C-alpha positions in Angstrom: -10.2 42.4 -25.1 -7.3 40.6 -26.7 -3.8 41.9 -26.8 -1.7 42.2 -29.9 0.7 39.2 -30.0 3.4 40.6 -32.3 6.3 40.2 -29.8 9.1 38.1 -31.1 10.1 35.4 -28.7 13.7 34.2 -29.4 15.1 30.8 -28.4 17.6 32.6 -26.2 14.8 34.4 -24.4 13.0 31.2 -23.8 16.1 29.5 -22.5 16.8 32.3 -20.0 13.2 32.3 -18.9 13.0 28.5 -18.5 16.2 28.5 -16.5 14.6 31.0 -14.1 11.6 28.9 -13.2 11.0 27.9 -9.6 9.2 25.0 -8.0 5.8 25.7 -6.6 2.9 23.6 -5.5 -0.5 23.8 -7.0 -3.4 22.7 -4.7 -6.9 21.8 -5.9 -9.5 22.0 -3.2 -12.7 19.9 -3.6 -15.9 19.8 -1.7 -16.5 16.7 0.4 -20.0 15.3 1.2 -19.7 16.7 4.8 -19.8 20.2 3.3 -23.6 20.4 4.0 -23.2 19.4 7.7 -24.6 21.9 10.2 -22.0 24.5 11.1 -20.0 24.0 7.9 -20.4 27.7 7.0 -18.5 28.7 10.2 -15.7 26.3 9.5 -15.4 27.5 5.9 -15.2 31.1 7.3 -12.2 30.1 9.4 -10.7 28.3 6.4 -10.9 31.6 4.5 -9.4 33.5 7.5 -6.5 31.0 7.4 -6.0 31.6 3.7 -5.7 35.3 4.3 -3.1 34.6 7.0 -1.1 32.3 4.7 -1.2 35.0 2.0 0.0 37.6 4.4 2.9 35.3 5.4 3.9 34.9 1.8 3.4 31.1 1.6 0.1 31.2 -0.3 1.0 33.1 -3.5 -2.3 32.8 -5.5 -5.8 32.0 -4.2 -8.5 31.4 -6.8 -11.9 30.4 -5.3 -13.9 28.5 -7.9 -17.5 29.9 -8.0 -19.2 27.6 -10.5 -21.3 24.6 -9.5 -18.5 22.0 -9.8 -17.1 20.1 -6.8 -13.9 22.1 -7.2 -13.9 24.9 -4.7 -10.5 26.4 -5.1 -7.1 26.4 -6.8 -4.1 27.8 -5.0 -0.4 28.1 -5.7 1.8 27.7 -2.7 5.4 29.0 -2.5 6.2 25.7 -0.7 7.2 22.1 -1.5 4.5 19.5 -2.0 5.3 18.0 1.4 5.1 21.4 3.2 1.8 22.2 1.3 0.3 18.9 2.5 1.3 19.7 6.1 -0.3 23.1 5.8 -3.5 21.7 4.2 -3.8 18.8 6.7 -4.2 21.5 9.4 -6.8 23.4 7.5 -10.1 23.6 9.5 -12.2 22.6 6.5 -10.0 19.6 5.7 -9.9 18.6 9.3 -13.7 18.8 9.5 -14.1 16.7 6.3 -15.7 19.6 4.4 -12.8 19.7 1.9 -10.4 17.3 0.3 -7.4 18.4 -1.7 -4.8 17.2 -4.1 -1.3 18.7 -4.6 0.9 18.8 -7.6 4.5 20.0 -8.1 4.5 22.8 -10.7 7.0 25.3 -12.1 6.4 29.0 -12.5 8.2 32.2 -13.2 9.0 34.2 -10.0 7.2 37.5 -10.1 4.2 36.3 -12.2 0.9 37.6 -11.0 -2.7 37.8 -12.0 -3.6 40.6 -14.4 -5.2 43.6 -12.8 
């Protein structure tokens, strides 16, 4: 269902909104060849548990597991710097086991944004 897009967006509104953006870090998680190693499923389970903890702590704002057949397994937005996100991800059980690799990118977003319900 598409929404009616008749809202007028003024230059002033755009300037206020753009001034309110905040730095975040987007992380793209990819499958590594070791993902098929014996016991990988248990490591992935602990990776997911850790994501729930990071969400509860407020550092992992949005978690989007990717469920298609691509090598991308997840996209997350951290309320942390790129360096802090790398430190967090370097301790991830799936990354440490070589099941996942990741990349990080500085991004900007609007505080309070969320996924539609």
